[in-house]
C-alpha positions as CSV (number, residue, x, y, z in Angstrom):
1,M,220.9,-92.7,181.6
2,K,220.6,-90.2,183.8
3,K,221.9,-86.9,183.4
4,L,224.6,-86.0,186.0
5,S,224.1,-83.0,187.9
6,I,226.3,-80.7,189.3
7,Y,226.3,-77.6,190.8
8,I,229.1,-74.4,191.1
9,D,229.3,-72.4,194.6
10,Y,231.2,-69.6,194.8
11,A,231.6,-66.1,195.5
12,G,232.8,-62.5,194.4
13,E,232.8,-61.8,190.8
14,E,236.0,-63.8,189.9
15,G,234.6,-66.8,190.8
16,K,231.8,-66.0,189.2
17,L,233.6,-65.6,186.0
18,F,234.9,-68.3,186.4
19,A,232.4,-70.7,187.4
20,L,229.8,-69.1,184.1
21,D,232.9,-70.7,181.7
22,L,232.7,-73.8,183.9
23,V,229.4,-74.2,183.7
24,K,229.5,-73.7,179.9
25,R,232.5,-76.1,179.2
26,L,230.7,-78.8,181.3
27,N,227.1,-78.6,179.6
28,A,228.6,-79.4,176.3
29,L,229.5,-82.8,178.0
30,D,226.5,-85.3,177.2
31,N,224.8,-86.1,180.3
32,V,225.6,-83.6,181.9
33,V,223.4,-80.3,183.5
34,A,225.8,-77.9,185.1
35,Q,224.6,-74.9,187.0
36,S,225.9,-72.3,189.7
37,Y,224.8,-70.0,192.1
38,D,224.0,-67.7,189.6
39,D,221.2,-69.6,188.4
40,V,219.7,-70.7,192.0
41,V,219.7,-67.1,193.6
42,V,217.2,-65.0,194.0
43,T,216.8,-61.4,194.4
44,N,214.1,-59.1,195.7
45,S,212.8,-55.3,194.4
46,E,216.0,-53.8,195.1
47,G,218.4,-56.5,193.8
48,E,219.4,-58.0,196.9
49,E,220.1,-61.5,197.3
50,V,217.0,-63.1,199.3
51,E,217.5,-66.8,201.7
52,W,221.1,-67.1,199.7
53,E,221.6,-70.1,202.2
54,K,218.3,-71.7,201.5
55,N,218.6,-71.4,197.7
56,T,222.7,-72.7,198.2
57,L,221.6,-76.0,200.3
58,S,218.9,-76.5,197.9
59,A,220.5,-76.7,195.1
60,M,223.9,-78.5,196.9
61,S,221.5,-81.0,198.1
62,K,219.6,-82.0,194.9
63,A,223.2,-82.2,193.0
64,D,224.7,-85.2,192.0
65,M,228.4,-83.0,192.1
66,V,229.0,-79.9,193.6
67,I,232.2,-78.2,193.1
68,P,232.8,-75.0,195.3
69,L,235.1,-72.4,194.2
70,L,237.4,-71.9,197.0
71,S,238.7,-68.1,198.1
72,E,239.1,-66.6,201.0
73,K,235.6,-64.5,200.6
74,Y,233.5,-67.9,199.7
75,L,235.1,-69.6,202.4
76,S,233.7,-66.9,204.8
77,Y,230.5,-67.3,203.4
78,V,230.4,-71.2,204.2
79,S,227.9,-71.7,207.1
80,D,228.2,-74.6,209.3
81,K,224.5,-75.9,207.2
82,I,226.8,-76.2,204.3
83,Q,229.7,-77.9,206.4
84,V,227.7,-80.3,207.3
85,L,226.1,-80.8,204.2
86,F,229.5,-80.8,202.5
87,D,230.7,-83.7,205.2
88,K,227.5,-85.7,203.8
89,I,228.6,-85.7,200.6
90,I,231.6,-86.7,201.1
91,E,230.5,-89.3,203.2
92,S,227.8,-90.3,200.4
93,K,228.3,-93.3,198.2
94,N,226.6,-91.9,195.3
95,K,227.8,-87.7,195.9
96,F,230.6,-86.3,195.1
97,L,232.5,-82.6,196.3
98,I,235.3,-81.2,193.8
99,P,237.2,-78.3,195.4
100,I,238.4,-75.9,193.3
101,L,241.5,-73.6,195.0
102,H,240.5,-70.5,192.9
103,Q,242.0,-67.5,194.4
104,D,244.5,-68.0,197.6
105,S,242.9,-69.3,201.0
106,D,243.9,-70.6,204.1
107,W,241.6,-74.3,203.5
108,S,243.5,-76.2,206.2
109,S,241.2,-75.2,209.2
110,Y,238.1,-76.9,207.1
111,N,238.1,-80.7,207.6
112,W,235.6,-80.8,204.9
113,V,238.3,-79.6,202.3
114,V,240.8,-81.9,203.9
115,K,239.2,-84.8,203.2
116,S,238.7,-83.8,199.7
117,K,240.8,-84.2,196.7
118,I,241.5,-80.6,195.8
119,Y,242.2,-78.8,192.2
120,P,244.7,-78.0,191.5
121,E,246.9,-81.2,193.5
122,D,249.8,-78.8,194.1
123,G,247.1,-76.6,196.7
124,I,248.4,-73.1,194.6
125,A,245.5,-71.6,193.5
126,L,244.8,-71.4,190.0
127,S,245.0,-67.7,190.0
128,N,248.7,-67.9,191.1
129,H,249.2,-70.4,187.9
130,S,249.9,-69.7,184.5
131,I,246.9,-70.0,181.7
132,N,248.4,-73.2,180.5
133,V,248.0,-75.1,184.1
134,A,245.1,-73.4,184.9
135,N,243.7,-75.3,181.7
136,S,245.3,-78.4,182.7
137,T,243.1,-78.2,185.8
138,I,240.3,-77.7,184.5
139,N,240.8,-80.5,182.1
140,E,241.7,-82.5,185.3
141,V,238.4,-81.9,186.7
142,I,236.3,-82.5,183.7
143,K,238.4,-85.9,183.6
144,A,236.9,-86.8,187.1
145,V,233.0,-85.8,185.5
146,K,233.4,-87.9,182.8
147,N,234.4,-90.5,184.7
148,V,232.2,-90.2,187.7
149,R,229.1,-89.7,184.3
150,A,230.8,-92.7,182.7
151,D,230.5,-95.0,186.3
152,S,228.6,-93.7,188.1
153,R,230.4,-96.1,190.6
154,T,233.6,-94.5,189.9
155,P,234.9,-92.3,192.5
156,V,236.8,-89.3,192.8
157,P,239.5,-90.4,193.9
158,S,240.7,-89.3,197.9
159,K,244.0,-88.0,198.8
């Protein structure tokens, strides 16, 4: 069985910590290989990120599933090229997009988010939920990943 490739994209330190924890949880599943922006970022000798958009687009294109961690900072980095790729993923029959509302943000003008099933389902950022609700949401995402892994034809439910 082919391993399910997952890419988790984020911006900011809070997003990084959450992404690294989610990568760890997902990699504990059978036949799943998860990585985050931290795994694909390239830095120059001064430690500055170089070609971040190119590396992000490449990682997203190669992944079977992309999980963007939404925040105002993240949305400010989403370029037109990334939005086009998100739309292609949504339209694809064998790739999946699972946005997680990590921190408060106004995502309503981003068509790729509106067309996706967002987690948590109540549309309230994880940062505003109790730890129990946040963990329950992560478990729902893991369940969706398991469903996709078990049957690549099983779509992540739409709105």
